[in-house]
Structure formats: C-alpha cells, structure tokens
C-alpha positions in Angstrom: 111.5 90.6 80.7 107.9 91.9 80.4 106.4 93.5 83.5 102.7 94.3 83.9 101.6 97.1 86.1 98.1 98.0 87.3 96.1 99.8 90.0 93.4 98.0 92.0 90.8 98.9 94.6 90.1 102.5 95.7 92.2 105.1 93.9 94.8 107.0 95.8 96.7 110.2 94.9 100.2 109.2 93.8 99.2 106.0 92.0 100.1 107.6 88.7 103.5 108.7 89.9 104.1 105.1 91.0 103.2 103.8 87.5 105.5 106.3 85.9 108.4 105.2 88.1 107.7 101.5 87.2 107.7 102.3 83.5 110.8 104.5 83.4 112.9 102.3 85.7 112.0 99.2 83.8 112.7 100.7 80.4 116.0 102.1 81.6 116.9 98.6 82.6 116.0 97.3 79.1 112.7 95.7 80.1 109.2 96.0 78.6 106.1 97.2 80.5 102.4 96.5 79.8 99.9 98.6 81.5 96.8 96.7 82.6 93.7 98.9 82.7 91.0 98.5 85.4 93.0 96.2 87.7 92.2 92.5 88.0 89.0 93.0 86.0 90.9 94.5 83.1 93.5 91.7 83.3 90.7 89.1 82.9 89.3 91.1 79.9 92.8 91.7 78.4 92.3 95.4 78.6 95.7 96.8 78.1 97.1 100.3 77.7 97.8 101.1 74.1 100.6 103.6 73.2 100.5 106.2 70.4 101.8 103.6 68.0 98.9 101.3 68.6 101.1 98.8 70.6 100.0 97.3 74.0 103.3 98.6 75.5 104.0 101.6 77.7 106.8 103.9 76.5 108.8 106.7 78.2 106.4 109.2 76.7 103.3 107.2 77.8 103.8 108.4 81.4 104.9 112.0 80.7 103.5 114.4 83.3 101.8 111.6 85.2 103.3 112.4 88.6 101.1 115.5 89.2 97.8 113.9 88.2 95.3 112.5 90.6 93.2 109.4 90.3 94.4 106.4 88.4 95.0 107.0 84.8 95.2 103.2 84.1 91.8 103.2 86.0 90.9 100.9 88.8 88.2 98.5 89.8 87.2 95.6 92.0 86.5 92.2 90.4 84.2 89.5 91.8 85.2 87.1 89.1 88.9 87.3 90.1 88.0 86.3 93.6 87.0 82.8 92.3 89.5 80.1 91.6 88.3 79.9 88.0 88.9 83.7 87.6 92.5 83.3 89.0 93.3 80.5 86.6 91.8 82.6 83.7 94.2 85.4 84.8 97.1 83.0 84.5 96.1 82.1 81.0 96.0 85.8 80.0 99.4 86.5 81.6 101.0 83.5 79.8 99.3 84.5 76.5 100.8 87.9 76.6 104.2 86.8 77.8 104.0 88.8 81.1 106.8 87.6 83.4 106.1 89.8 86.4 103.4 92.0 87.9 103.5 95.2 90.0 100.0 95.6 91.6 99.4 99.0 93.2 96.7 98.9 95.9 95.7 97.9 99.4 95.0 94.8 101.3 92.4 93.5 98.9 94.9 93.9 96.0 97.5 92.0 97.9 95.1 89.2 98.9 94.5 88.9 95.2 98.2 88.7 94.5 98.6 85.9 97.1 95.7 84.0 95.4 97.2 84.5 92.0 100.6 83.2 93.1 99.0 79.8 93.9 98.5 79.2 90.1 101.1 81.4 88.5 104.9 81.1 88.6 105.6 84.7 87.7 107.0 87.3 90.0 104.7 89.7 91.9 106.0 92.8 93.8 103.4 95.2 95.0 103.3 98.9 96.0 100.9 100.1 98.8 98.5 102.4 97.2 95.7 103.3 99.7 94.8 106.4 101.6 94.0 104.4 104.7 97.7 103.9 105.7 96.6 100.5 107.2 99.2 98.2 105.8 102.1 96.8 107.9 105.6 97.0 106.3 105.7 100.7 105.5 105.6 104.0 107.5 103.1 105.5 105.0 101.1 104.3 102.1 100.7 106.1 98.7 97.9 108.6 99.0 97.7 109.0 102.7 99.5 112.3 102.9 97.3 113.9 100.2 94.1 112.6 101.8 95.1 114.1 105.2 96.0 117.4 103.5 92.5 117.5 101.8 90.8 116.7 105.0 92.7 119.4 107.0 91.9 122.0 104.4 88.2 121.1 104.7 88.3 121.3 108.5 90.1 124.7 108.4 87.2 126.1 106.3 84.5 124.5 108.4 86.1 125.9 111.6 85.4 129.4 110.3 81.7 128.6 110.0 81.7 126.8 113.4 83.2 129.8 115.1 80.8 132.2 113.4 77.8 130.3 114.6 79.2 128.9 117.8 78.6 125.3 116.8 80.1 121.9 117.0 80.8 120.1 113.7 81.3 116.4 113.4 83.4 115.8 110.3 83.5 112.3 109.0 86.7 111.1 107.2 87.5 107.9 105.5 88.8 104.9 107.4 86.5 101.8 107.6 89.0 99.9 109.7 91.7 102.4 110.5 91.7 105.8 112.2 95.0 107.0 110.8 93.4 109.7 108.6 91.2 110.8 111.5 94.1 111.1 114.0 96.4 112.9 111.7 93.7 115.3 110.5 92.7 116.0 114.1 96.3 116.7 115.1 97.0 119.0 112.1 93.7 120.8 112.3 93.6 121.2 116.1 90.4 119.3 116.6 89.1 118.9 120.1 87.6 115.4 119.8 88.3 112.4 117.6 86.5 109.0 117.2 88.4 106.1 115.7 87.9 102.3 115.4 91.1 101.6 117.5 89.8 103.2 120.7 86.4 103.0 122.5 84.0 105.9 121.8 82.2 106.7 125.1 79.4 109.1 124.6 79.1 110.1 128.2 82.8 110.8 128.5 82.7 113.0 125.3 79.8 115.0 126.6 81.6 115.5 129.9 84.6 116.8 128.0 82.4 119.1 125.9 80.8 120.5 129.1 84.2 121.2 130.5 85.3 122.9 127.3 82.2 125.1 127.2 82.7 126.0 130.9 86.2 127.1 130.0 84.9 129.4 127.3 85.1 127.3 124.1 82.3 128.4 121.8 83.0 126.1 118.8 84.2 122.5 118.5 85.7 120.3 115.8 85.1 116.5 116.1 86.8 114.2 113.6 85.1 110.9 113.1 86.5 107.9 111.2 83.7 106.3 109.2 84.5 102.9 110.7 84.2 104.0 114.4 82.7 101.2 116.3 79.7 103.4 117.5 78.9 104.3 113.9 79.7 107.2 111.5 79.2 110.9 112.2 75.4 110.9 111.7 74.9 108.2 114.3 77.3 109.8 116.7 75.6 113.1 116.3 72.2 111.7 117.3 73.7 109.9 120.3 75.5 113.1 121.5 72.3 115.1 121.2 70.4 112.4 123.2 73.1 112.6 125.9 72.6 116.4 126.3 75.5 117.6 124.1 76.0 121.3 125.2 76.7 122.5 121.6 74.4 122.9 118.6 75.8 120.4 116.1 76.1 119.9 112.4 77.6 117.0 110.4 79.9 117.1 107.3 80.8 113.9 105.5 83.9 114.4 103.3 83.6 111.1 101.6 85.3 110.5 98.3 86.6 114.1 98.2 89.6 112.7 100.1 90.6 110.4 97.2 90.9 113.0 94.5 93.2 115.8 93.6 96.7 116.3 92.6 99.0 114.3 95.0 101.1 116.2 97.5 104.8 116.3 97.0 105.3 113.7 99.8 103.1 111.2 97.9 104.8 111.9 94.6 108.2 111.2 96.1 107.0 108.1 98.1 105.3 106.7 95.0 108.3 107.2 92.9 110.6 105.6 95.4 108.3 102.6 95.6 107.7 102.1 91.9 111.5 102.2 91.3 112.2 99.8 94.2 109.5 97.4 92.9 111.2 97.0 89.5 114.6 96.6 91.1 113.2 93.9 93.4 111.8 92.0 90.4 115.2 92.3 88.6 116.8 90.9 91.8 114.5 87.8 91.6 112.1 88.8 94.5 108.4 87.9 94.5 105.4 87.7 96.8 106.4 90.9 98.6 105.3 94.5 99.0 107.7 97.5 98.8 107.6 99.8 101.8 109.5 102.7 103.1 110.5 102.7 106.8 112.8 105.2 108.4 113.6 106.5 104.9 114.8 103.1 103.6 113.0 100.8 101.1 112.1 97.5 102.6 110.3 94.3 101.4 107.5 92.6 103.3 105.8 89.4 102.5 102.2 90.1 101.3 100.7 87.9 104.0 102.4 90.0 106.7 101.1 93.3 105.3 97.5 92.5 106.2 97.9 89.7 108.8 97.1 92.1 111.6 95.7 95.5 112.1 98.3 98.3 112.0 98.0 100.1 115.4 98.0 103.8 115.8 101.0 104.8 118.0 99.8 105.5 121.5 102.0 108.6 121.5 99.8 110.2 118.9 96.7 109.4 120.9 98.3 110.8 124.0 99.3 114.0 122.2 95.7 114.5 120.9 94.4 114.1 124.5 97.0 116.6 125.8 96.2 119.2 123.2 92.4 119.0 123.2 91.9 121.1 126.3 
C-alpha cells in the first residue's frame, strides 16, 4: 500500500511530529509513504517530497529529528482550485497516476471539508489528524498545536504583566481564535488574567467596566484582559476603544500576538499527541477505516467521522468559565 501524507491550512506546532509518526509506522508495517508538499495545492501540482536518493518516497531518515521542529516541513497552503469539483477530480487523477491508495491529511475543519469533498470522487482511504491550534474540532480532547500555542501566549502575557505592573496599566492581549475561545480561556487561566472575551459568551462593555471599577477600588493597579480575535464585539483594538468610551478606569494598551502563536518548537504534550495520532492514523488505514479523524479522548485513541468533527461548534466547558469568574476577583 502507498500512503500519502500532507499538512493543510494554518500550520500548527507538532505537525512534523505527526508526519514522522505516519512515515515510521507505515514503513515498519511494510508500506510506502509519499509526502505531499503544500497540501491540496501541492497535490494538484504533483509537488512531492523527494528523498536523498531522488525518489518521491519518504524514508525512515527523511523524518529524522522532525519531532522537535516547528512549522510544517512539508509546507502548507490553502487551495481555491481544490474547492471546485474540477479541482477535486484533478486530484483524483493525480492520486491514481501515482498509485496512492490512502491519504493522511493533517489540518483543521477546512482540511476535513476537503477530505469529504475528495471522497465523493475517489475510492481510496482517508484518515485525518487534527492539526490546528484552535482546538475547535469535535472528536478529540485536544488538537495538535493547541498546547504550544497556549504556552506561547502565556509566556507573552507573563512578560507583558511586568510592564503593566510597572506603569499601572491595563493591557488587552489578542490571541488567535476566529470562532473559538479555547486559546483565550486557557491562556487567561494559566496567566491569571482578570478579564477574558471570547466568541462563546456575550461581551458586555458596561459589565466589564463595572468589574474594572470594583477591581480598582480593591487596590488592583494593573489588569490583563485576554481577547479572542473572533469575539463578537470585535478584536482587541475595537474593544479597547469601546472600553475607553465607557469610562474604563485604567490607562490601556493593546498587544496583538498574531502568528507568533503558530511558530516555535512544539511542547512535549504536542509532540506526544501528534505521535499518537500519526501512528493511530496508519493503523486505522491498515484496518480498512476511511472518512474518519483520529482523536485522543481520556487518553484513548478514537475515530470520528469527518462530518461530525465540524458539524457543530465545540463548546468551552462551563466549568472553565466559572473557574475564570471565581478567580478574577
């Protein structure tokens, strides 16, 4: 059997560890692996990883030391052409031309939407791994890259807090999460932030200003507010202006972490998670499974149909929101 593996969409720390696991598990089982560069776009352009012998096959040595490296060494992209029916049929022709029997796409909901579309025209197996820092897919406790993104954000907040305390200011720190507040909530909890704004809960400016007034009355001289970029009231810049217009009692500054959260060497948790998932994806293919995403829930690898992973928004546990409220006094 020949298995293709690729990364798609936004890069996430741990993707390389996942590719490494796919390659080594497959080869150990006597299978071949082709690395597709630049995701669906690279598939359409027949852009394959070439080993040191000039062959379009990945070897055990091809992925040496990949676990500790950030980014996506196979590179990643988004493809408008693949979103069309003609593009999907072209991808099928490429897969058949190169004798690829199965695919392991590593990415988020867009990647898995693409896998569902491809399966309409292709009879090969597809088993995906959730590689996205947003942690917004159903069917797994955590996605590859989430832990590292939170660690990066917490380290930034810790540094900013020193400046906030020195100048008695409030900082609004924007983290990634267009549709999900997971990074924001976990960052706020770990960094001890006083206020958080996420898409899942209403952001009421008057209520926040009242909370800030009470905190100042109790002697707080500096404040950390974590804002998910997809908050329904807008990002940190917009929220900052609204807070100032509502008589915010603190002098404010805005910091947008942006793509800083995607890079860097993956944390041990992401390396282990990615390795488990890559291995499980290959084993699922060898067991004849297709149309599913590998997840890890309560320490066990599970399989979830692609459509179920993005059919609904993954909620933030109310217990975490309640904990934030209790601690932000």
